[in-house]
Legacy VTK file of the C-alpha trace (Angstrom):
# vtk DataFile Version 3.0
C-alpha trace
ASCII
DATASET POLYDATA
POINTS 261 float
0.000 0.000 0.000
1.265 3.488 -0.874
0.796 6.589 1.257
0.911 10.331 0.651
2.733 11.416 3.795
4.637 8.299 4.829
7.022 5.893 3.116
6.752 2.264 4.256
9.544 -0.145 3.337
10.519 -3.649 4.415
14.221 -4.444 4.329
15.992 -7.343 6.038
13.016 -8.008 8.287
12.791 -4.356 9.340
9.748 -2.204 8.653
10.945 1.344 7.975
8.244 3.957 8.546
9.452 7.335 7.270
7.421 10.434 8.096
7.555 12.105 4.696
6.287 15.664 4.913
9.563 17.599 5.039
7.980 20.842 3.813
5.990 20.909 7.056
8.882 19.472 9.088
7.010 16.182 9.500
4.481 17.750 11.842
2.143 15.263 13.479
-0.863 16.392 11.458
-4.127 14.583 10.744
-2.976 12.966 7.453
0.294 11.681 8.925
-1.457 10.367 12.041
-3.968 8.390 9.977
-1.320 6.899 7.706
0.993 6.126 10.615
-1.745 4.022 12.173
-2.154 2.061 8.942
1.600 1.523 8.636
1.851 0.251 12.196
-0.995 -2.181 11.522
0.730 -3.442 8.377
4.016 -3.973 10.197
2.237 -5.699 13.051
0.381 -8.075 10.713
3.346 -8.873 8.449
5.265 -11.901 9.811
8.260 -10.864 7.714
8.584 -7.641 9.718
10.307 -8.385 13.010
11.452 -4.909 14.019
10.142 -1.432 13.197
11.979 1.863 12.695
10.213 5.233 12.742
12.214 8.097 11.248
11.717 11.455 9.529
12.546 12.625 6.008
14.387 15.881 5.442
16.104 17.972 8.088
14.170 16.865 11.201
12.519 13.865 12.825
9.334 15.788 13.646
8.568 19.353 14.676
5.485 18.218 16.590
2.062 19.768 16.140
1.062 21.722 13.055
0.526 25.307 14.253
-1.361 26.317 11.116
-3.748 23.414 11.679
-4.194 24.591 15.276
-5.081 28.060 14.004
-7.598 26.605 11.569
-9.238 24.543 14.310
-9.533 27.637 16.477
-11.060 29.698 13.667
-13.569 26.988 12.817
-14.342 26.124 16.427
-13.232 22.510 15.970
-12.841 20.634 19.249
-9.400 19.154 19.986
-10.864 15.922 21.323
-10.978 14.010 18.014
-7.382 14.915 17.188
-6.219 13.901 20.658
-8.037 10.564 20.465
-6.414 9.828 17.105
-2.990 10.557 18.581
-3.778 8.340 21.548
-4.664 5.470 19.231
-1.189 5.668 17.666
0.488 5.569 21.067
-1.491 2.510 22.148
-0.611 0.769 18.867
3.111 1.375 19.397
2.977 -0.017 22.919
0.802 -3.019 21.985
2.779 -4.151 18.935
4.652 -7.283 19.990
7.696 -6.214 18.002
10.453 -3.768 18.991
9.930 -0.206 17.731
12.944 2.087 17.299
12.832 5.855 16.849
15.728 7.112 14.706
15.964 10.820 15.479
17.837 13.709 13.876
17.605 17.466 13.520
14.772 18.250 15.888
12.155 16.411 17.906
9.560 18.727 19.377
6.179 18.469 21.052
4.160 15.528 19.817
7.138 14.405 17.720
9.255 14.023 20.847
6.373 12.366 22.690
6.022 9.892 19.827
9.696 8.973 20.109
9.412 8.629 23.872
6.848 5.810 23.703
8.932 3.769 21.264
10.979 0.940 22.756
14.341 2.401 21.745
15.673 5.790 20.695
18.813 6.384 18.644
19.518 10.097 18.291
22.014 12.385 16.622
23.970 14.031 19.427
23.145 17.637 18.479
19.429 17.045 17.913
17.315 19.857 19.353
14.615 18.493 21.657
11.794 20.337 23.361
8.499 19.515 25.018
7.072 22.675 23.481
3.466 22.296 24.623
3.617 24.836 27.444
4.979 27.432 25.012
1.590 27.195 23.289
-0.444 27.128 26.469
-1.063 23.389 26.149
-0.343 20.237 28.131
1.927 17.418 26.896
0.269 14.746 24.783
0.787 11.172 23.619
1.115 9.987 27.212
4.568 11.587 27.440
4.554 12.391 31.184
4.151 8.718 32.091
7.425 7.374 30.632
9.221 10.690 31.118
8.785 10.642 34.898
9.985 7.028 35.056
13.023 7.778 32.883
14.288 11.020 34.413
12.376 11.389 37.696
9.609 13.767 38.702
11.848 16.803 39.283
13.522 16.724 35.862
10.253 15.837 34.114
8.491 18.764 35.772
11.302 21.093 34.706
11.207 19.985 31.070
7.417 20.044 30.796
6.800 23.319 32.651
9.682 25.375 31.251
9.467 24.074 27.692
13.219 24.573 27.425
15.275 23.103 24.646
17.828 20.361 25.304
20.249 18.410 23.144
20.584 14.780 22.229
23.676 14.664 24.441
21.646 15.857 27.437
18.877 13.393 26.598
21.421 10.570 26.618
22.956 11.697 29.904
19.489 11.688 31.508
18.595 8.240 30.158
16.001 9.398 27.618
17.777 7.808 24.646
19.694 4.566 24.172
22.396 5.777 21.807
23.729 9.085 20.500
25.756 9.243 17.308
27.183 11.825 14.894
24.786 12.751 12.093
26.654 10.793 9.444
26.427 7.602 11.520
22.702 7.627 12.324
21.559 5.475 9.427
24.269 2.851 9.961
23.762 2.740 13.730
20.004 2.404 13.335
20.356 -0.342 10.744
22.848 -2.290 12.850
20.657 -2.141 15.950
17.416 -2.882 14.107
18.940 -5.799 12.216
20.120 -7.372 15.474
16.590 -7.151 16.861
15.060 -8.440 13.625
17.250 -11.528 13.875
16.329 -12.160 17.502
13.580 -14.105 19.332
10.542 -12.065 18.297
8.078 -13.966 20.495
10.237 -13.401 23.572
10.619 -9.724 22.661
6.846 -9.395 22.542
6.462 -10.931 25.983
9.203 -8.718 27.420
7.429 -5.705 25.956
4.141 -6.793 27.559
5.911 -7.086 30.928
7.437 -3.625 30.542
4.042 -2.216 29.569
2.534 -3.476 32.810
5.316 -1.937 34.878
6.353 1.226 33.022
3.196 2.068 31.081
0.494 0.953 33.488
-2.371 3.434 33.335
-1.424 4.660 29.846
-4.953 4.565 28.455
-6.309 6.465 31.464
-3.525 9.007 30.982
-4.528 9.408 27.331
-8.197 9.816 28.268
-7.268 12.540 30.752
-5.194 14.291 28.096
-8.222 14.519 25.815
-10.213 16.438 28.403
-7.345 18.559 29.739
-6.145 19.564 26.272
-9.669 20.445 25.201
-9.874 22.845 28.152
-6.434 24.347 27.471
-7.300 24.822 23.794
-10.100 27.216 24.753
-7.954 29.468 26.943
-6.870 32.960 25.971
-3.289 31.863 26.629
-3.415 29.181 23.923
-5.244 31.336 21.389
-2.765 34.158 21.906
0.248 31.821 21.775
-0.832 30.368 18.421
-1.148 33.872 16.968
2.230 34.824 18.438
3.921 31.768 16.921
2.505 32.479 13.466
3.487 36.150 13.761
6.962 35.133 15.015
6.780 37.000 18.296
7.000 35.960 21.936
3.634 35.082 23.511
2.380 37.024 26.514
0.465 34.736 28.857
-2.330 36.175 30.982
-3.057 33.087 33.053
-6.522 32.653 31.619
LINES 1 262
261 0 1 2 3 4 5 6 7 8 9 10 11 12 13 14 15 16 17 18 19 20 21 22 23 24 25 26 27 28 29 30 31 32 33 34 35 36 37 38 39 40 41 42 43 44 45 46 47 48 49 50 51 52 53 54 55 56 57 58 59 60 61 62 63 64 65 66 67 68 69 70 71 72 73 74 75 76 77 78 79 80 81 82 83 84 85 86 87 88 89 90 91 92 93 94 95 96 97 98 99 100 101 102 103 104 105 106 107 108 109 110 111 112 113 114 115 116 117 118 119 120 121 122 123 124 125 126 127 128 129 130 131 132 133 134 135 136 137 138 139 140 141 142 143 144 145 146 147 148 149 150 151 152 153 154 155 156 157 158 159 160 161 162 163 164 165 166 167 168 169 170 171 172 173 174 175 176 177 178 179 180 181 182 183 184 185 186 187 188 189 190 191 192 193 194 195 196 197 198 199 200 201 202 203 204 205 206 207 208 209 210 211 212 213 214 215 216 217 218 219 220 221 222 223 224 225 226 227 228 229 230 231 232 233 234 235 236 237 238 239 240 241 242 243 244 245 246 247 248 249 250 251 252 253 254 255 256 257 258 259 260
């Protein structure tokens, strides 16, 4: 099956899912979300796929949410709930697939793009990648269940700092904190990802699936409740003056002024 915003390839037992909307910096928009779900289903159902890699085309992994789409939803009065539920479905798919999923990250990983990487089983990242949980900069809460694994990986204090300040950090910092499994120079990302994915693809897939289920119970317990809460919380945040003003500020390339309402 061919897609408009994603490239799906199977090589050496590895399903490569490439987010392919470089003009929009692979933002996690409606079209990409829908196609990503289909690709994950195909990889899950194909017995010849024994490991999965998610990566981005162009200069970045994913810049997160599409700000222009946010503006359009605000202008048309479209509720955020449907979009949030669609994102949640993708996260549940990634966690429930009984095959290892690797995020291969370069350039930038922001907002929902970073959250997407966080729920994968492994992360291989270029050392100077720019990372940011940018939600708070738009008057929003984090999505894709990100707080759940983030707290377990870096602790509540660091997680609170990253989510509430919305500050940028590098791949090197992410590695030092335990957020990623490997950091590599840019010119070694493809080779490092292929080497790691091939090792997994040649391993005991059934055992991997059971290990993943065990980790889900321990590290991702309560994920679906977390996602349900996000739907309601984000819907409330999306109606605040802070969010509406921040979207306008981003589009106009100026710093937002938050009023606390």
